[in-house]
C-alpha positions in Angstrom: 65.2 -58.2 138.1 64.4 -58.3 134.4 66.0 -54.9 133.9 69.2 -56.1 135.6 69.3 -59.2 133.4 68.8 -57.1 130.3 71.5 -54.6 131.4 73.8 -57.6 132.1 73.2 -59.0 128.6 73.7 -55.7 127.0 77.0 -55.2 128.8 78.0 -58.7 127.6 77.2 -57.9 124.0 79.1 -54.6 124.1 82.1 -56.4 125.7 82.0 -59.1 123.0 81.6 -56.4 120.3 84.6 -54.5 121.6 86.7 -57.7 121.7 85.7 -58.5 118.1 86.5 -55.0 117.0 89.8 -55.2 118.7 90.6 -58.4 116.9 89.6 -57.0 113.5 91.7 -53.9 114.2 94.7 -56.0 115.1 94.3 -58.1 112.0 94.1 -54.9 109.9 97.2 -53.6 111.5 99.0 -56.8 110.8 97.9 -56.7 107.1 99.0 -53.1 106.8 102.4 -53.9 108.4 102.8 -56.9 106.0 101.9 -54.8 103.0 104.3 -52.0 104.0 107.1 -54.6 104.4 106.3 -56.1 101.0 106.2 -52.7 99.4 109.7 -51.9 100.8 110.9 -55.3 99.6 109.6 -54.7 96.1 111.1 -51.2 96.0 114.5 -52.5 97.0 114.3 -55.2 94.3 113.3 -52.6 91.7 116.2 -50.3 92.7 118.6 -53.3 92.4 117.2 -54.2 89.0 117.5 -50.6 87.7 121.1 -50.5 88.9 121.9 -53.8 87.2 120.3 -52.6 84.0 122.2 -49.4 83.9 125.5 -51.3 84.5 124.8 -53.8 81.7 123.7 -50.9 79.4 126.9 -49.0 80.0 129.0 -52.0 79.2 127.1 -53.0 76.1 126.5 -49.5 74.7 129.4 -47.2 75.9 128.6 -44.8 73.0 125.3 -43.8 74.8 127.2 -41.5 77.1 125.9 -37.9 77.0 127.7 -36.8 73.9 126.6 -33.2 74.2 128.4 -33.1 77.6 131.6 -34.6 76.2 132.3 -33.9 72.5 130.4 -33.1 69.4 131.1 -34.7 66.0 131.4 -32.4 63.0 130.7 -33.2 59.3 133.2 -33.8 56.5 132.2 -32.9 52.9 135.7 -33.2 51.3 136.3 -29.4 51.2 138.5 -29.3 54.3 141.5 -31.3 55.3 140.6 -35.0 55.6 143.6 -35.7 57.9 142.4 -32.9 60.3 138.9 -34.3 60.3 140.1 -37.9 60.9 142.1 -36.6 63.9 139.0 -34.8 65.1 136.9 -37.9 64.7 139.3 -40.1 66.7 139.4 -37.5 69.5 135.6 -37.5 69.7 135.4 -41.3 69.5 137.9 -41.6 72.3 136.1 -39.0 74.5 132.8 -40.8 74.0 134.2 -44.3 74.3 132.8 -45.5 71.0 133.3 -49.1 70.0 134.9 -50.0 66.6 131.6 -51.0 65.1 129.9 -47.8 66.3 132.7 -45.7 64.9 131.8 -47.1 61.5 128.2 -46.1 61.9 129.1 -42.6 63.1 131.7 -42.0 60.3 129.1 -43.0 57.7 126.7 -40.4 59.0 129.4 -37.7 59.4 130.5 -37.8 55.7 128.3 -35.7 53.4 128.4 -34.2 49.9 131.4 -35.2 47.8 132.8 -37.3 50.6 129.9 -39.8 50.2 131.7 -41.1 47.0 134.0 -43.0 49.3 131.1 -44.9 50.8 129.4 -45.5 47.5 132.5 -47.2 46.1 132.3 -49.9 48.8 130.3 -53.1 48.6 127.1 -53.0 50.7 128.6 -55.3 53.3 131.5 -52.8 53.9 129.7 -49.5 53.7 129.6 -49.2 57.6 133.0 -50.8 58.3 135.2 -48.2 59.9 138.5 -49.4 58.6 137.2 -49.8 55.0 135.6 -46.4 55.1 138.8 -44.8 56.3 140.8 -46.6 53.7 138.4 -45.4 51.0 138.5 -41.8 52.3 142.3 -42.0 52.4 142.3 -42.9 48.7 140.1 -39.9 47.9 141.7 -37.2 50.0 145.1 -38.2 51.4 148.4 -37.4 49.8 149.1 -40.0 47.2 145.5 -41.0 47.1 145.1 -40.2 43.4 148.0 -42.6 42.5 146.5 -45.3 44.7 143.1 -44.8 43.1 144.6 -45.1 39.6 146.3 -48.3 40.6 143.0 -49.7 41.9 141.2 -48.7 38.7 143.7 -50.4 36.4 143.8 -53.5 38.5 140.0 -53.7 39.1 138.4 -57.0 38.1 134.9 -58.4 38.4 134.7 -60.2 41.8 132.3 -63.0 42.8 130.2 -60.7 45.1 129.1 -58.3 42.3 127.5 -58.5 38.9 128.2 -56.6 35.7 126.2 -53.5 36.8 127.9 -53.3 40.2 131.3 -53.7 38.6 130.6 -51.0 36.0 129.5 -48.7 38.8 132.7 -49.3 40.8 134.8 -48.6 37.7 133.0 -45.3 37.1 133.4 -44.2 40.7 137.2 -45.0 40.4 137.4 -43.2 37.1 135.8 -40.1 38.6 138.5 -40.0 41.2 141.4 -40.7 38.8 140.4 -38.8 35.7 137.9 -36.1 36.7 138.8 -33.8 33.8 138.9 -36.4 31.1 136.5 -35.7 28.1 133.4 -37.9 28.1 134.3 -39.8 24.9 137.8 -40.6 26.2 136.5 -41.5 29.6 133.9 -43.9 28.1 136.6 -45.6 26.0 138.8 -46.0 29.1 135.9 -47.5 31.1 134.9 -49.9 28.3 138.5 -51.1 28.0 138.9 -51.7 31.7 135.4 -53.3 31.9 136.2 -55.7 29.1 139.6 -56.5 30.5 138.4 -57.0 34.0 135.5 -59.5 33.5 136.4 -63.1 33.9 134.4 -64.3 30.9 136.7 -64.0 27.8 133.8 -64.8 25.5 131.9 -61.9 26.8 134.9 -59.7 26.4 135.3 -60.7 22.8 131.7 -60.1 22.0 131.8 -56.7 23.6 134.8 -55.8 21.5 133.1 -57.2 18.4 130.1 -54.9 18.8 132.2 -51.8 19.4 130.1 -50.1 22.1 130.3 -46.3 22.5 129.5 -46.2 26.2 130.1 -48.3 29.3 126.3 -48.8 29.6 126.2 -50.3 26.1 129.0 -52.7 27.0 127.2 -53.7 30.2 124.0 -54.4 28.2 125.9 -56.6 25.7 127.5 -58.6 28.6 124.1 -59.0 30.3 122.4 -60.0 27.1 125.0 -62.7 26.4 124.7 -63.9 29.9 120.9 -64.2 29.6 121.3 -66.1 26.3 123.7 -68.6 27.9 121.4 -69.2 30.8 118.4 -69.7 28.6 120.3 -72.3 26.5 117.9 -71.7 23.7 120.4 -70.5 21.1 123.6 -72.2 20.1 125.1 -69.0 18.6 125.3 -66.4 21.4 126.6 -63.7 19.0 123.4 -63.8 17.0 121.4 -63.4 20.2 123.5 -60.3 21.2 123.1 -58.8 17.7 119.4 -59.3 17.7 118.8 -57.8 21.2 121.3 -54.9 21.0 119.5 -53.7 17.8 116.3 -53.2 19.8 
């Protein structure tokens, strides 16, 4: 009798254990199914996000197309035809769907050697502007560019965005384009005359002429010294200040 009771209890325990195991197994299966569904949902969301990102990127940066598979940009150093290179550049830009601002960046990296003079002659704010770069290169290399450069040189004046040093640098760049073979002494005289004529301060122009500088650098130093004297307001006779400092 005791044995039968014990066997009955054991069978009951085994039965209960099986039921508990079955419940745990079912719960685990439900959890796995839920995780699988969640994983599929997350993968679908990630795919959608990637697709949306690629679409936005293609709209915002059309230049990031695979350039090697479409068209390669050559360099321009001023030795070959500028008109031919400009046509080549426009063809590459159209094939790669470059924006106007990106064209300016690419053109600035495509010009090398002597052609970089076109970029150096521009203010910093315009060095990567496509239209201004093309205009500057046209002045250097297009037919009639020399005449246009001469006109720009003789009409050049100091503007509000530059100082004496920047203005002198711009004049020298233009003079290099317009009078490349002019003897140094004559070139310096021409530069000094245009520098003196183009600055807005008539007093500075008179003092430059009075001190008879031999180079453009000397003329710039005289103008800067006079400007510093005026700002300091320590001397009532600017000409004395200029004399004193230019002798050093």
